[in-house]
C-alpha positions as CSV (number, residue, x, y, z in Angstrom):
1,X,170.1,23.4,81.7
2,X,173.2,21.4,82.6
3,X,173.8,21.4,86.3
4,X,177.2,22.6,87.4
5,X,179.0,20.7,90.2
6,X,182.4,19.5,91.4
7,X,181.6,16.1,90.0
8,X,180.6,17.6,86.7
9,X,183.9,19.5,86.5
10,X,185.8,16.2,87.2
11,X,183.7,14.3,84.6
12,X,184.3,16.9,81.9
13,X,188.0,17.0,82.6
14,X,188.2,13.4,81.3
15,X,187.1,14.8,77.9
16,X,189.4,17.8,78.1
17,X,186.3,20.1,78.8
18,X,185.2,19.9,75.2
19,X,181.6,18.7,75.7
20,X,180.1,21.3,77.9
21,X,176.6,22.4,77.0
22,X,176.4,25.9,75.6
23,X,175.5,28.4,78.4
24,X,172.7,29.8,76.3
25,X,171.2,29.6,72.9
26,X,171.6,32.2,70.1
27,X,168.1,32.0,68.6
28,X,166.5,33.7,65.7
29,X,163.8,36.0,67.3
30,X,160.1,35.4,66.9
31,X,157.8,37.9,65.3
32,X,156.1,38.7,68.6
33,X,156.7,38.4,72.3
34,X,154.8,39.1,75.5
35,X,157.7,41.2,76.7
36,X,160.7,42.7,75.0
37,X,163.5,44.0,77.2
38,X,166.0,46.4,75.6
39,X,169.4,46.0,77.2
40,X,171.3,42.8,78.0
41,X,173.2,43.9,81.0
42,X,172.8,42.7,84.6
43,X,169.5,44.5,85.2
44,X,168.0,43.6,81.9
45,X,168.9,39.9,82.2
46,X,167.8,39.8,85.9
47,X,164.5,41.3,84.8
48,X,164.0,38.6,82.3
49,X,165.1,35.8,84.7
50,X,162.7,36.9,87.5
51,X,159.8,37.4,85.1
52,X,160.3,33.8,84.0
53,X,161.1,32.2,87.3
54,X,158.8,34.1,89.7
55,X,155.9,35.0,87.4
56,X,155.9,32.4,84.6
57,X,156.3,35.0,81.9
58,X,158.6,33.1,79.5
59,X,157.7,34.5,76.1
60,X,160.4,37.2,76.5
61,X,163.2,38.5,74.4
62,X,166.2,40.4,75.6
63,X,167.7,42.5,72.8
64,X,171.3,43.7,73.3
65,X,173.2,45.8,70.7
66,X,176.5,44.3,71.8
67,X,177.3,41.2,73.8
68,X,175.6,40.2,77.0
69,X,177.0,42.1,80.0
70,X,179.4,44.1,77.8
71,X,178.1,47.5,78.6
72,X,177.8,49.3,82.0
73,X,177.8,46.0,83.8
74,X,181.3,45.2,82.6
75,X,182.5,48.6,83.8
76,X,180.6,48.6,87.1
77,X,182.2,48.8,90.5
78,X,182.2,45.4,92.3
79,X,181.0,46.7,95.7
80,X,177.8,45.2,97.1
81,X,176.4,46.8,100.3
82,X,173.2,47.9,102.0
83,X,174.5,50.6,104.3
84,X,172.4,53.4,102.9
85,X,171.0,56.2,105.0
86,X,167.3,56.7,104.0
87,X,164.9,54.0,105.2
88,X,163.5,53.3,101.7
89,X,167.0,52.9,100.2
90,X,168.2,50.8,103.1
91,X,165.3,48.3,102.8
92,X,165.6,48.1,99.1
93,X,169.4,47.4,99.2
94,X,169.0,45.0,102.2
95,X,166.5,43.0,100.2
96,X,169.0,42.9,97.3
97,X,171.8,41.9,99.8
98,X,169.8,38.9,100.8
99,X,169.3,37.9,97.2
100,X,173.1,38.3,96.7
101,X,173.8,36.0,99.6
102,X,172.0,33.1,97.8
103,X,172.5,34.1,94.2
104,X,175.2,31.7,93.2
105,X,173.1,28.8,94.6
106,X,169.9,30.1,92.9
107,X,171.6,30.5,89.5
108,X,173.8,27.4,89.9
109,X,176.6,29.8,88.7
110,X,179.5,31.2,90.7
111,X,179.1,35.0,90.7
112,X,182.1,35.3,93.0
113,X,180.3,37.1,95.7
114,X,182.7,37.5,98.6
115,X,181.4,39.0,101.9
116,X,184.6,40.5,103.1
117,X,183.0,43.6,104.4
118,X,183.1,47.3,103.4
119,X,184.8,50.2,105.2
120,X,183.7,53.8,104.5
121,X,186.5,56.0,106.0
122,X,186.0,59.3,107.9
123,X,188.6,62.0,107.5
124,X,186.9,65.0,109.2
125,X,184.6,65.5,112.2
126,X,181.7,66.0,109.9
127,X,182.5,62.7,108.1
128,X,182.3,61.0,111.5
129,X,179.0,62.7,112.4
130,X,177.6,61.5,109.0
131,X,178.9,58.0,109.6
132,X,177.4,57.8,113.1
133,X,174.1,59.0,111.7
134,X,174.1,56.5,108.9
135,X,175.2,53.5,111.0
136,X,172.5,54.3,113.7
137,X,169.9,54.5,110.9
138,X,171.0,51.2,109.6
139,X,170.9,49.5,112.9
140,X,167.3,50.8,113.5
141,X,166.4,49.1,110.2
142,X,168.0,45.8,111.3
143,X,171.0,46.2,109.0
144,X,174.5,45.3,110.3
145,X,176.8,48.2,110.8
146,X,179.5,49.4,113.2
147,X,181.3,52.7,113.9
148,X,185.0,52.2,114.2
149,X,187.5,54.6,115.7
150,X,191.1,54.9,114.3
151,X,192.3,52.0,116.5
152,X,189.5,49.8,115.2
153,X,190.3,50.6,111.6
154,X,194.0,49.9,112.2
155,X,193.2,46.5,113.8
156,X,190.9,45.6,110.9
157,X,193.4,46.7,108.2
158,X,196.9,46.6,109.7
159,X,198.5,47.7,106.4
160,X,196.5,51.0,106.3
161,X,198.4,54.1,107.3
162,X,196.4,55.5,110.2
163,X,199.0,57.9,111.4
164,X,198.4,61.6,112.0
165,X,200.9,62.6,109.3
166,X,198.8,61.4,106.3
167,X,197.3,63.9,104.0
168,X,193.8,62.7,104.9
169,X,194.0,61.4,108.5
170,X,191.7,58.5,109.3
171,X,189.5,59.4,112.3
172,X,187.3,56.3,112.0
173,X,185.0,54.5,109.6
174,X,181.7,52.7,109.2
175,X,182.0,49.0,108.8
176,X,179.4,46.6,107.3
177,X,180.7,43.0,107.8
178,X,178.1,41.4,105.4
179,X,179.0,43.7,102.5
180,X,181.5,42.6,99.9
181,X,182.4,42.3,96.2
182,X,181.2,40.3,93.2
183,X,182.2,39.8,89.6
184,X,179.4,41.6,87.8
185,X,180.0,40.2,84.3
186,X,179.7,36.7,86.0
187,X,176.4,37.9,87.4
188,X,175.2,38.8,83.9
189,X,176.3,35.4,82.6
190,X,174.5,33.6,85.4
191,X,171.3,35.5,84.8
192,X,171.6,34.9,81.1
193,X,172.0,31.2,81.6
194,X,169.1,31.0,84.0
195,X,166.8,33.1,81.8
196,X,167.7,31.0,78.7
197,X,166.8,27.8,80.7
198,X,163.4,29.2,81.3
199,X,162.8,29.8,77.6
200,X,163.8,33.5,77.3
201,X,165.4,34.4,73.9
202,X,168.7,36.3,74.2
203,X,169.3,38.3,71.0
204,X,172.8,39.7,70.8
205,X,174.5,42.0,68.3
206,X,171.1,43.5,67.5
207,X,170.5,47.2,67.9
208,X,167.0,48.7,68.6
209,X,166.9,51.6,66.2
210,X,163.4,52.8,67.0
211,X,160.2,52.0,68.8
212,X,156.9,51.1,67.1
213,X,154.1,53.2,68.5
214,X,150.4,52.9,67.8
215,X,147.8,55.1,69.4
216,X,150.3,56.3,72.0
217,X,151.2,52.7,73.0
218,X,154.6,51.0,72.3
219,X,153.8,47.8,70.5
220,X,157.2,46.7,69.3
221,X,160.7,47.7,68.3
222,X,162.6,48.2,65.0
223,X,166.0,46.5,64.8
224,X,169.0,46.7,62.5
225,X,169.2,42.9,62.0
226,X,165.7,41.5,62.2
227,X,163.4,44.3,61.2
228,X,160.3,44.8,63.3
229,X,159.7,42.7,66.4
230,X,156.3,43.1,68.1
231,X,155.5,42.8,71.8
232,X,152.7,43.5,74.3
233,X,155.1,45.2,76.6
234,X,158.5,46.8,76.0
235,X,161.0,47.6,78.8
236,X,164.0,49.8,78.6
237,X,167.0,48.7,80.8
238,X,169.8,50.5,79.0
239,X,171.7,52.4,81.7
240,X,173.5,55.4,80.1
241,X,171.4,55.1,76.9
242,X,168.1,55.7,78.7
243,X,167.9,59.1,77.2
244,X,168.3,57.7,73.7
245,X,165.5,55.2,74.1
246,X,163.3,57.8,75.8
247,X,163.8,60.1,72.8
248,X,162.5,57.3,70.6
249,X,159.4,57.3,72.7
250,X,159.0,61.1,72.3
251,X,160.4,62.2,75.6
252,X,163.2,64.6,76.0
253,X,165.0,63.9,79.3
254,X,167.6,66.3,80.8
255,X,170.2,63.6,81.1
256,X,173.9,64.6,81.4
257,X,177.1,62.6,81.7
258,X,179.7,63.6,84.2
259,X,183.0,62.1,85.2
260,X,182.8,60.0,88.3
261,X,185.8,59.3,90.5
262,X,185.6,56.9,93.4
263,X,189.0,56.9,95.2
264,X,190.8,53.5,94.9
265,X,187.8,51.4,94.0
266,X,187.4,52.4,90.3
267,X,188.8,54.6,87.6
268,X,187.2,57.7,86.1
269,X,184.3,56.8,83.8
270,X,181.7,58.7,82.0
């Protein structure tokens, strides 16, 4: 894998950036793998990368029906935080936060992670009670967090209207300084590049049409481009299509899709 650096950027500018190594291969799949991962989004590519990097499992294929990172990852909100209430969630996301803090260096790829902090505003007394409860729970778990009053919010974000005449008056907020934003499709590309460097095959524009099941065990997948591809293990990391793959395996999951609206941060999406 070609190492990215400031010197490399300058060097390639001399040849008009026409000689960069491809970020990943587009291989013809093998007949059999140790692991097949269905879904080439951020989670699927991360699974392949860490399987190869941390556990030495490199005979892996990631099969994506579209292009890498082009599904839910490309539509995802950019917020990265670990200020969750329950202990289990807080520890899980704090571990993830620590991975985020070194992810660009680990992948040698700029995922544009910017720790500019995250505010969760409180507009009612109950909001503020919930905020105080969550921040206190975070601090007991060693996770950074502060409770701000209206004045504290105004000082942090001078352009925000914190007057009493707003439709939703701001009574305060929780503030996690280490939280921030990232470019999630860049995360997918970074994981793809890293997985490919470890020998993982990334198979794009290939849809899994069915699972191959023998004696109750999934032993491979059927695809629309390459026919049957066998594997010792098959993982499904397909976000909103989880119910579709589960049905292939014989499970009927009560999955429903509802509109989600997060004010300001993202548009309505299914």
